[in-house]
C-alpha positions in Angstrom: 0.0 0.0 0.0 2.9 2.4 0.8 4.5 1.5 -2.5 1.3 2.3 -4.4 0.8 5.6 -2.5 4.5 6.6 -3.2 4.1 5.8 -6.9 0.8 7.8 -7.1 2.5 10.8 -5.4 5.5 10.5 -7.7 3.3 10.4 -10.8 1.2 13.3 -9.6 4.3 15.3 -8.8 5.7 14.6 -12.3 2.4 15.6 -13.9 2.3 18.9 -12.0 5.9 19.6 -13.0 5.2 18.9 -16.6 2.0 21.0 -16.6 3.9 23.8 -14.8 6.7 23.6 -17.3 4.3 24.0 -20.2 2.6 26.9 -18.5 6.0 28.6 -18.0 7.1 27.9 -21.5 3.8 29.3 -22.9 4.6 32.6 -21.2 8.2 32.9 -22.5 9.0 36.0 -24.6 9.3 35.6 -28.3 12.8 35.5 -29.8 11.7 38.1 -32.4 9.1 40.6 -33.1 7.9 42.5 -36.1 8.6 46.1 -36.9 6.4 47.8 -34.3 5.8 51.5 -34.1 8.9 53.6 -34.8 9.9 57.2 -35.1 12.9 58.5 -37.1 14.3 61.9 -38.0 16.7 62.7 -40.8 18.2 65.3 -43.1 18.8 65.4 -46.9 20.7 67.3 -49.4 18.8 67.9 -52.7 19.0 69.1 -56.3 15.8 70.5 -57.7 14.5 72.1 -60.9 12.4 74.9 -59.6 10.2 75.2 -62.8 9.8 78.9 -62.2 12.4 80.3 -64.7 13.7 76.6 -65.2 16.3 77.2 -62.5 18.3 74.4 -60.9 19.2 74.9 -57.3 20.7 72.9 -54.4 18.9 72.6 -51.1 18.4 70.7 -47.9 15.5 69.2 -46.0 14.6 67.9 -42.6 12.1 65.1 -42.3 10.4 62.8 -39.8 8.9 59.4 -40.3 6.4 57.6 -38.1 5.7 53.9 -38.9 3.0 52.2 -36.8 3.4 49.0 -38.9 6.1 47.7 -41.1 4.2 48.7 -44.3 2.2 51.9 -43.5 3.4 55.1 -42.0 3.6 58.8 -42.5 6.3 61.4 -43.4 6.6 65.1 -42.8 9.3 67.3 -44.3 10.4 70.9 -44.7 12.5 71.6 -47.8 14.6 74.6 -48.6 15.6 75.1 -52.2 18.0 78.1 -52.3 21.6 77.1 -52.7 22.9 78.7 -55.9 19.6 80.6 -56.5 19.8 83.4 -59.0 18.0 86.8 -58.5 17.0 85.7 -55.0 14.4 83.2 -56.3 13.9 80.5 -53.7 11.3 77.9 -52.8 10.4 76.4 -49.5 7.9 73.6 -48.9 6.2 72.3 -45.8 4.5 68.9 -46.5 3.3 65.7 -44.9 1.4 62.6 -45.9 1.2 58.8 -46.1 4.2 56.6 -46.9 4.1 52.9 -47.9 7.0 50.5 -47.7 6.9 48.3 -50.8 8.7 45.1 -49.5 8.7 43.3 -46.2 12.2 44.1 -45.0 14.0 41.3 -46.8 17.6 42.4 -46.3 18.6 46.0 -45.8 17.0 47.6 -48.8 13.6 49.2 -48.4 11.8 50.8 -51.4 9.0 53.1 -50.6 6.3 55.4 -52.1 4.8 58.5 -50.6 2.2 61.2 -51.3 2.8 64.5 -49.5 0.5 67.6 -49.3 1.1 71.0 -47.9 2.3 74.5 -48.6 4.8 75.8 -51.1 6.3 79.2 -50.6 8.2 81.1 -53.3 10.4 84.3 -53.2 10.0 86.1 -56.5 13.0 87.8 -58.3 14.9 90.5 -56.5 12.7 90.0 -53.4 9.9 91.8 -55.2 7.2 89.6 -53.6 6.5 86.3 -51.9 3.6 83.8 -52.3 2.2 80.7 -50.6 0.4 78.0 -52.5 -1.2 74.6 -52.1 1.4 72.0 -53.1 1.4 68.2 -53.3 4.1 65.7 -54.3 4.0 62.1 -55.3 7.3 60.5 -54.8 9.3 57.5 -53.7 12.8 56.2 -53.0 15.1 53.7 -51.5 16.3 53.4 -47.9 19.3 51.4 -46.9 19.4 50.1 -43.3 22.9 50.3 -41.8 21.9 49.1 -38.3 19.0 49.3 -35.8 19.5 53.1 -35.4 20.9 54.5 -38.7 19.4 54.4 -42.2 20.8 56.0 -45.4 18.2 57.5 -47.8 20.0 56.3 -50.9 17.6 58.2 -53.2 14.4 60.1 -52.8 12.5 61.6 -55.8 9.6 64.0 -55.7 7.5 65.6 -58.4 5.7 68.6 -56.9 2.6 70.2 -58.2 1.5 73.7 -57.3 -1.8 73.8 -59.1 -2.9 77.4 -58.1 0.4 79.2 -58.8 -0.2 82.7 -60.0 1.2 82.2 -63.5 -0.2 78.7 -64.1 0.6 75.3 -62.4 4.2 75.0 -61.2 5.9 71.6 -61.2 9.2 71.6 -59.3 11.0 68.2 -59.2 14.2 66.8 -57.8 16.3 64.2 -56.2 17.7 63.9 -52.7 20.0 61.8 -50.6 20.3 61.8 -46.8 20.5 59.9 -43.5 18.0 59.2 -40.7 18.3 58.3 -37.0 15.8 56.1 -35.3 14.6 57.6 -32.0 12.5 54.6 -30.7 14.3 51.6 -29.2 15.5 48.9 -31.6 13.4 45.8 -32.2 14.6 42.4 -31.1 16.6 40.1 -33.4 15.5 36.5 -34.1 17.5 33.5 -33.0 18.4 32.9 -36.6 20.0 36.4 -36.8 17.5 37.9 -39.2 17.3 41.6 -38.5 13.8 42.9 -37.6 14.5 46.6 -37.4 
């Protein structure tokens, strides 16, 4: 009888340990996670054809990206096109809008498309006048991830439209390159070493 009782207790103890082990295992943290919400800020150098007077000017921009998911996010930028400007003709844009990543982070290359809307400001020749107009810009580009914090904007292209410009629609367009820094903490890395940032 003692032997049977001891065996029953042993089996019951073993069953509880196994059940407890399963419960603990079920609550373990995953070894990887997807791209969660992230916030990045960056800067760009650019070269634009201003369209007004067909002038080509250099410039710079500051931008911020918010990505709630790996695919969908938003971008805001302020762009100054004024380096090498003739007759004091400059353009400045303040725009924001949706951004879509076109592939699911396979490797470090991330193509994207965006559509920004905002205000375009122009300084007319010899500081004669200034004007502010509705502006929108379809665009896209290619980001290259260096590590969990730094991303190089290898190329960014925009084709702006200022439909209500005083002398008819204005279509500045240009190309930019830059770098961004991620402000939110990096994501985890899978046990296989596949980067998830």
